[in-house]
N, C-alpha and C positions, 0 to 999 in steps of 0.2 A: 529321325525316328529311331528310338533305342532298340537294340537287339532284344528279342524276346527268347528266353531259354525254355525250351520244351520241358514240361513237368518231369518226363522220364529221365532227364539228364541233370536235373537240379541236384546240388549236393545235399545229402541228408544232414540234419542237425546233429551236432556232436552229442554223444551220450555221456552224462557226467560220470566220472570215474567213481568206483566204490570208495567210500570213506576208509582211510587207512585204519586198520586194527579194529574194525567194527566187530564186536563180539569176542575180541581177544582179551586175554587177561591183562590188567594194568598192573604197574608195580604195587599200588596200594591195595589192589584186589586180585589175588592170584587165581581166583575162580571166575571163569567166563560166565556171563549172564545166561540164564536158561530161559526157555520159552520159545514160542513160535516166531520165526522171522528174525531171531536175534542170534548172531553167531554165524553159522553156516549159510546155506542158501537163502534167498529172499523169502519173504513171508508170502503165504498164499493170500489171495484177494480177501478171503474171509477174516484174516487176522489183521488187515490194515486198519489202524485206528481211524474212526470217522468222527469229524467234528460234531460236537453236541448240537442238536437241533436239525441235523440233516439226516436223510434216510439212506444215504449211500454215496458212493463216489459221484462227483459231478459229471456232466456230459463231456465227452471227448470231442476235440475238434473245434468247430466254430461256435458251439453252444456257450452259454454263460454259466459260470459256476458261482453259487451263492455261498458266502462265507460269513458267519456271524462271529466277529472277533471278540465280542463281549461275553459270549456264552460257550465258545468252543475253541479248539486248537487246530493246528495244521496236521496234515498227515506226516508221521515220522518216517524219515528215510533211513534211519539206523538207530542204533543204541545211543542214548544221551547220558543216562546215569541218574535220572531224577529219583529212581528207586533207592539210591544209596542214602537218601535223607534219613531213613530209618536207622541205618548203621551209624550215621553221624550223630543222631540224637542219642543212640545207645552209648556211644563213646563219651559224649558230653555228660550224660547222666552218671556214668561210672566214675568220671573225674570229679564232678561236683557233689554227687550224692543227692539225697532229698530228705525232707522232714516228713515225719508222720506223728501226729499228736492224738493219743486216745485217752478218753476219760472213762472211768469206771464209777458207777453210781449204784448204791444199794445199801441197805443196812448191814451192820457188822455180822460176820459169821456165814456169809453166803459164798465164800471162796473166790472173791474178786481177785485178790493177789495171785492166788494159785492158777486161776484160769489164764491171767495174762502171762505168767511164766510159761504155762503150757503152750499157749499160742505161739510165742516167739522162741520156745525151746531154750530159754536162758533165764537167769535170775534178774529180771528187769523191773519187777514191781517195787513199790516203795518199801514194803515190809521186808524184802530181801536185800534192801540197799541201805540197811542201817537202822530201820525202825523196829524197836524191840517189841516182842509180843506181849510184854507186860505193860506197854504203854496204855494209859487210861483213855477210854472214850471221851472225846471232847464234849463239853456241854453245849456247844454250838457247832454248826457245820463249818469245817475248815477245808481249805483248798491247799493240797500239797502235791508237788510234782517231782519227778526224778527223770533225768535224761540219760540215755546210753547211745552209743554208736555201735550198730550191728552191721557186719559185713558178711555178705554171702555172694559167691560167684563174682567177686570183684565189685560188687555194687554196695555202696555205703548208705545206710539209712540212719538218720538221727531220730531215734524213737523217744518220745516223751510220754510218760504215763502219768496222768493226772488223777489223783485219788481224792475222795470226798469224805473223810472220816467224820462221824457224827450225824450223817444223813439218816433220818428215819429211826434214830436210836433214842429219841427223847419221849417223855410222856406227852408233851405238846409239840407236835411237828408242823404247826401252822407256818406257812411261808418259808419252810426250810430249803426250798428251791431257789430262794432269792439270791443267796451267796454264789451259787452255781451259775445262775443266769448272769449275775454281775461279772463273774470271772470271764465267761464266754464273750460278753460284750467288750470287756476291757482288752482282750486279745485282738478283737476286730479294730478297736480304737488305736491300739499300738501300730497295727499294720497301716491303718489309714493315715496316721500322722507321719509315718515314714514315706508313704506314698505321695503325699501332697507337698513334701518338702521341695524347695526349688532345686537344691542339690541332693539327689537321691543316692542311696547306696546301690551299688551294682546288683547286689542280691539282698532283698529285704528279709531279715530274720522272720520265719513264719512260726508263731506260737499259737495260731488259731486252732481250735479243737476240730479235728476232721471227723471224729467219730465218738459217739457216746454209747457205751454198752450199759444198758439199764437192766439190773439184776432183779428178777421177779422171784419172791420166795416161793418154794414148792409147797404151797398150802394144800393144793388139790381142790380148793373150793372156788374162790373168785379173787379178783384183784382188790387191793386195798384202795381206798379213796386217794391216799397219798400217791400211789402208783399212777393212777389215772391223771391226777392233777399235774404231777411232774411232767409226764410225757406230753400232755396236752399243751402245757405252757411253754415247753422248750422245743417242741417239734418244728417250729418255724425259725429256730435260731441255730440248730445243730442237727447233724444226722444221727437220729436215735435208732439203735438196733436193740430190741428187747430180747433178753435171754431168760430162760427158766433155769435157775441155779440148782446145783445138787439134784439133778434128775434121777440119780440112782436111789433116791429115797422113795421113789414111786414105782409101782409096777408099770409094765408097758401099757396096760389098759388104763390105769389112772393117769399116766402121762398123756396118752392120746386124748382122753376126755378133758383134762385140764387145759391142754393147748387149744382145743376147740373152744372152750369156754372163755379163755383169755382172748382169743381172736375175735369172738363175738362181742365181748365187752369193749374192746378197743374200737371196734367198728361202730357200736352203738353210741360211744361217747365222742366220736369224731376225732379219735387219736390217729395222727398220721405218723408212720415211721419209714425209714429208708429201706428200700428204694420206693419212692412215691411213684404212682402210676403216671402222674403228669410229667415226670422227668424222663420217661421212656422216649428215646429219640426216633426209633423206627420199629418195624415189626420184629426184627431180630432181637433188639433190646427188650421188647415187650415179652417175647417168647421166653427169653432167658430169665427175665425178672419175675415173670408170673410163676415159674417153677420155684424160685426162691421164696416168693411171697406165700406160696402154698405150704412151705415147710416152717415158716416163721410163726411164732417165736421159737428160736432154737432151744431145745432142751439139752443142757450140756453137763458134762462132768469134767472137772479139771484135776490134774495130778502131775507132779514133777518127779514121781518115783517110778522105777522100772521093776517089772516082775517077769519071771520066766513062765511063758505060756506056750505049750506045744513046741518047745525047743527054740522059741523066739523071745527076745527081750522086748517087752511092750510097756508103754505108759499105762498105768491103771491104779485103781483103788482096790485094796484087798478087803474082802468081807468074809463073813462066816460061810457064804455060799459059793465063793470063788473070787476071781479077779474081774472087776468092771474095766474093760479095756476102753480107754479114752478115745482111741482112733477107730474103734470098731463101730461101724454105722448101725449094727444090730443092737448095740448097747446104749448108744447116745448120738447126739447130732453135732458133737464137737467138730468132726472132720468137715461137715457141711459149713459150719460157721467159719472155720479157718480158711477153707477154700474161697468162700465168698469174701471174707474180710481182706485177705491178703493176696490170693492168687487170681482173682478175677475182678474185684471191684475197688481195690486200693486207689488206683488212679482216679476212678470216678468219684470216690469219696472226697478226694482233694478238689476235683473240679466242681462238684456240687457245693462244696464249702465256699470256694472262691466265687463262682459264677451266680449262685443263688443266695445263700445265706449272708455272705460278706457283702455282696452287691446291694442287697436289701438294706443292711445296716448302713452302708456307705451312702446310699441315696438319701436315707432319712437324716443322717447327720449333716450332709452338705446342704440339704433343704433347711434344716434348723439353723445352720450357720450362715445362710445366705449365699450359698454356692462355694466354688473352689477358693475364691479370694478370702472369704471369710474363714474357711477352715485353715487356710495358710496363716492368717493373722492370729487365730486362736492357738496355733501351734508355736508361734514365736515366744 
């Protein structure tokens, strides 16, 4: 018979030692991680991560603990560093930079070039990059683009501005959207051909149009049939953002009434514009985008000239009544457009272009060519 050791004299199980340097600064990150349970003393029970699908810590002792490895994780015993992925992504973006391609559409004289220069606070439009003001309006719609590399805070962006001279300037404007639609699809096709190559480039050049600013004339009455037709036909191919140009030609009351009239006409004609409601990913997205949709279409004023107002230099347009300040939200909605386009939704514009518009084009093309193999053969 083997000797039985009484419970009170059994040796206690060894307690695992605290992982070294948990919460301490690392050579690559001199700042210790913050938050409950990270760094100093252990985390309180309420701060212990619980696997997804469970309602709390499992039973202690002889009970059985349920763990779903497919839907949850294990309790963390210390700092791992998975949150540094954000910093890693930031560093990679700073090294490689990114592309952003914006198209401007509207008839001549609406200030398209000036607004783009104002948005990016530099001379990036085609008109300021060698296109003379005395150039004649083309008899048909042409597509012209110019690219610049803009750097801010160590982040490089290759900005391409696509202009459409001749749009809406003819006596007969029937089907004048077709060259624009063709150009947008050609950029999708270029990307697709690179994508289906057996030997692909490490980074496929992205010339796809991420955003189309459509300039509505400040008539104060209603949309032209051309406006409705263009936005209706292209809204499923590109992210359309309607803007009311030269808003300073209207009084605040006229501007408000015209905006409401335009919104009603777009809704009645089934015209969708970015951000579409069906693309809202969650309630937070919906709440943020609802506020933006409430303001749209943005009534804007563009200017690349500075004036002295109350001791400050501001971008604006000088009139007989004073200076219309471009970035003053009491004067126009340029600031909301800029914040929306660049500071809050730039990445989403790129993602919707890739995941929605490009994927739709890609699926249709692959179906026409008999799948991926057919597309590869047509690319040879």
